[in-house]
N, C-alpha and C positions, 0 to 999 in steps of 0.2 A: 525488565531483563537487566543484566549486570554490565557495568563499566568499572574495571578495576575493583571487582567484588562489591560494588555499591549499587543498589537497585535504583533504576531510573525509569520513569515513563517519558515519552517524547514531548508531552504537553501537560501542564498542571497549573492550577491557580495558586498564586503565592499564598501560603497558609496565614500569613500575617497582614496581607493586603489583597483582598479579592479583586481590587481594580487593576491588579497586574496579573498577567498570564505569562507563564515561562515556557520556553521551548528550547530544544537542542538545536542549534544552528547547524544543519546538516551540510551546508556549503563549507564549513570549516573542518569537517571531518575528512580523513581520519587522522589529521595531524594535530589538530587542537580541539579540545572539548569546550565549546563556548555556550554558555547559557544566556539566552537573549530574552529580554522583556518586551511583551506586547501590551500597549497601553491604550490602543484605540483601533477602530475599524481599519484605518489606513495601515497601521502597523500589521494587522492580521492579513490584509490583502496583499501587501508587499511580501510578507513571509511566504505566502502561497505562490504568488507570481515569480518570485526570484528563487523558488525552490530551497528556502531555508527549511521549510517543511515539504515533504513529498510523499507519495503513496496515497492510494484511495482512502484508506481509513483515517490517517492522520490529517489529510486535507479536509475531510468531513469534520473531524473534531476541531480542527483550527477555525473552520468557518463557523462552527457553533459557538466557540468562544469569541470569535470576532463579532457575531451578532450580539452576544452579551455585552461586550465592550461598547457597541454601538448603542444598545439600549440604555446603558449607564450614562451615555452623553446625549441622549435623546431629549427632545422637547415634550412638554405636557400636551400641547396642542398639535394636531396634525401628526401625531405620533405614528399612526398606521402607515401613512404615505412615506414618511421618513424611513420607517423601519423597512418597508418594502424596497425602497431605493437602495438602502444598504445591502440588502440581499442581492439585488441585481449586480451591484459592484462586486461583490464576492464571487457570484457565479460566473462573471466574465473573466476571472483571472485564469482559470484552467477549464477548458470546455470538455475534456474527455471523461474525467473521473465523475461518475454519477453520485458519488457520496457527497460531494460538495452541494449540489442542488438539493439532495435529499435532506441534508442537515439544515440548510437554510429554510426550507419549506417546513420542517418540523418546528423550527423556532417561530416562524410566522404564525403557524397554526396555534401553537400553544400560548403565545403572548397575546393573540387577538382577543382572548375572552377576558383578559384583566383590564381593569378600568383606570387605576391610578398609575403614575410613573413608578412609584416604589414597588407596587405589586408586579409590574411588568419586568422590571429589572430583577427582582427576586425570582420570578418564574424563568426568565431567560438563563439566569445563572444555574438554576436547577436543572434545566434542559440541557445545558451545555455539559454539566458534570455526568448527567445520566448518559449522554451520547458517548462521552469518553470512557466511562465505566463499562458501558455495553460493548463498545469496541473491544476493549481488553478481554471481556468475558467471552465474546464470540470467538476471538482469536484462540484463547485457551481451549475452548471446545473444539474448534477446528483441529488443533493438535491432537486431541484425544481421538477423534475419528480418524485422522490421517495416520496416526500411530498404528492402527490395526493393519492398514495396507502395508506399512513397512515391516510390521511383524510377520505378516504372511510371506513376504519375500525372504526375510531372514530364516524362517522355518524351512522354506523350500531349499535355501542354500545351506541348511544344517548349521546355522550360526555363522556362516561366512560373511564377509563384509558386504553390506548392502550400499551400492554406489548410486548416489542420487544427483542428478544434474538440475540446476536451477538457474534462472535468467533474471538479470536485473536484481533489485533488492525488494523483495516482498517479506522482509523481516520485521522485527519489532520496531525498527526505525521508520518503516512505512505505515505503521499503525500506532496505537497508543501503547501497546505492550504485546508481547508474544510473537506477533507477525502472523501472516497467513500461510505462505509456502514454507517458511522455516519453523512454524509451530509444531508440525509433526516431527520435524527433525530434532528439535529440542526435546520433545517428549520421548522420542526414541533413544536419544543419548542419555537422558535421565533414567530410563529403564535399563540401561546397560547393553542395549543392542549395538552391535558393531556396525557403524555407519561411516561413510566417507562422502563428502560433497564435492562435486565439480562445480566450480563457481565461474560462470560466464563473466568476462570483464564488463561487458555491456557498454559499448561505445554509443554515443560520444561522451556522455557525462561520467561513465565508468562507475555506475552505482554498484555493480558487482565487485569490481576490484577495490573500491574505496569503502563501501558500506557493508556489504555482505561479509566480506573477509573480516572486517572490523568486529562485527557481531560474533561470528564463529570463533575468532581468536579469543574474545573475552568470555565465551561460553565453553571453550575447550573442545570444540567440535573439530574432528579431523576434516581437512579440506585442501583443495588444490585449485589455484587460480588458472584458468585457461582463456585463450582468445576466443572471440565470439565464433569463429569459423572452425573450432576444433571439435565441437560436440558431435558432428556427424561422424567423423572418423572414429571417435570413442565408441559410438553406438554400433558401427560396423564391426568393431573389434571385440564386442561383447563386454565393454568396460562400463556400461551404464545399465542399471536395473530398472530405473524409473525416472521420470521427469516430473518435477513439481514446480509449477510457476504460479504467480499471482494473477490478479485481474483488476483492471481499473474500471471496467463496465462489462458485464455479461448480459446479453439479451435474454428475454424469457424463452428464446428458441435455442439457447445454448451456445451462441457464438461468443467468443472471448476476445475483447480488447485488452491488450497488454503491451508492455514496452516493446518497441520495434525490434524484430529479430525473433519474437516468440513463434511466429508462424513458421519460419524456417526450421526451428527445433521440432515443432510438431510434425512437419513433413518427414524429417529424419527419423523421428520416433516411430511414425506409422510405417515407414519403409522397412524398419528393422524390428517390427513387432514388440516395441517397448511401450508400456503403459505411460500415458501422458495425462497428468491431472492438473486442474486449475483450482487452487485454494482460494476461497473468498468468503467474507461474511455476506449474509443475505441482503445487507444494505447495498451491496454492489450489483445486485440484480435489477435490471432495467425493465420495468413493466411496460413501458411505452414503445420501446424500439423493437421491431420485428426482425430486422435484417442487420447484419454487421456492417454492411455498406452505408447504412444510415447513421452510423455512429460518427460523430465529429471527430476528426483526427487532428490533433494539435500540431501545428507547424512551428518549430522553434527557431531560434536565431542561427544563421549559418556559422556564426562565430564559434559555436559549440563543436562544430565538425572541423573547423580550420585551425583550431588551437587545442592545446591540451594544458591542463593544470596539474601542477605537482609541487614537490618540495625540492628546492635547490639543495644538492647534496654538500655544497661548500659552505653556505652560510645558514642552512636550514630555514630558508625563507620560502613561504608560499609564493609561486610565480606561475605565470602564464606564458607559454611558448607557442609560437607559430609553427605549424608543421607542413605548410604548403608554400609554393612560390607566391609572390604578390599577384593579385588579380584573379586568383582561382575562385570560382563560384561553388557553392555547396547548397545541397537540399537536405533538410533536416526534419523529417517527420518523427514525432515522438512515440508513435504507437502503430501497431497493425492489428489485424483481426484474424483470429484462428477459427476457421469453420467447425461447427459442431461435430462434423464427421471425423475430425481428427482428434477429438477430445475423448479420452476414456471415461472420465467421470469428473464431477464437480465435488470438491470437498468443502462443505459448509459447517456452521456451528450446529445445524440441525441433523447433519449426517451426510453420508456420500450419496449423491444422486446422479442419474443418467443426464446427459446434456441434451435433453429434448423437451419440447414444449409441455407435454403432459406431465412429466416428472417434475419440471421446474414449477409449473402452476400448482401442483399438489404441495410442493414444499412452500411456496409463497402463501398458499392458503393456511397451512399449518403455522407459518410464522405469524400471520395475522391473528389467528386464534390464541397463540401463546404469547404475543406481544412483539410484533414485528419491530426491529430485526432481532432483538435479543432482550433479555430481562435486565433492566437497569440495576446497577449496583453489583453486578457479578464480576 
């Protein structure tokens, strides 16, 4: 997608030096566009842990390139043990997003069949690029399928504005390109459909206020920032036509783990008969987890709740400000789980599907036949 009319992906290998992988440092947005270089496994792990990269798809792609950087630095002898340990280090950085472990395991499986160090490095680089390209392709197709849902609402409103509420940032900054929840929005905007987006601020890290608004501004999509607690009132007043959120992990029974606060929006949508969609690539579907309560929920630093980061209006310097009296304690869960009964449908690169075990298993079987989770190079 575009920043200042220039196309960017969130992660890419340096075209002149494949031993360098570049990312957009999202901790510096929206005030400064900083391109950061990853040169090692440690750099990739730090980028994921410190949320320089974030979002299920981008975490997976970064892990894939992190494994490539590890392979490049790996020994000829005992390589398999070394590579597996590198994978464990990456997986430990963020426990909730299933794409991370999926990307690591795909790297381990692909590289295991190679014999020489050179062949392993080459294969690992190929797999990392395939994962990144596939993520972008999947998100583009999510947009195509979600577009039809938005078009239906537009037609019912006889061309009137379609108001969409979204939570956190499930945009192109959370993936390699296009995004999941925002991909249908971008597709509809390009088709000339009259849309407007209500953007939740998404405390405590304010990904909606900082990142989703940043994306929509640069793409020219009409939007309005709201506090996290405003959505229910807007739904009661008929000011929301649909809710589209992302997912960091969705069980094969249809329960959706996403940024904390998503569950409350789903409850409000259900109470007001507003469709609630989760948009996700099939790599975010978790084959192993049956119940949402079994998904590990990341607990982050209380400092994220006790402080707020922003730009000083006097000297235009990025700064951190305390917002509580000294000695206050805070609890900071990063995600919650929305039960399948509150989800209208899942929007995936393979189509729109019901949030139940039978429909999801059928989708996952189809993905396996056609190249789970998507065709590389798209």
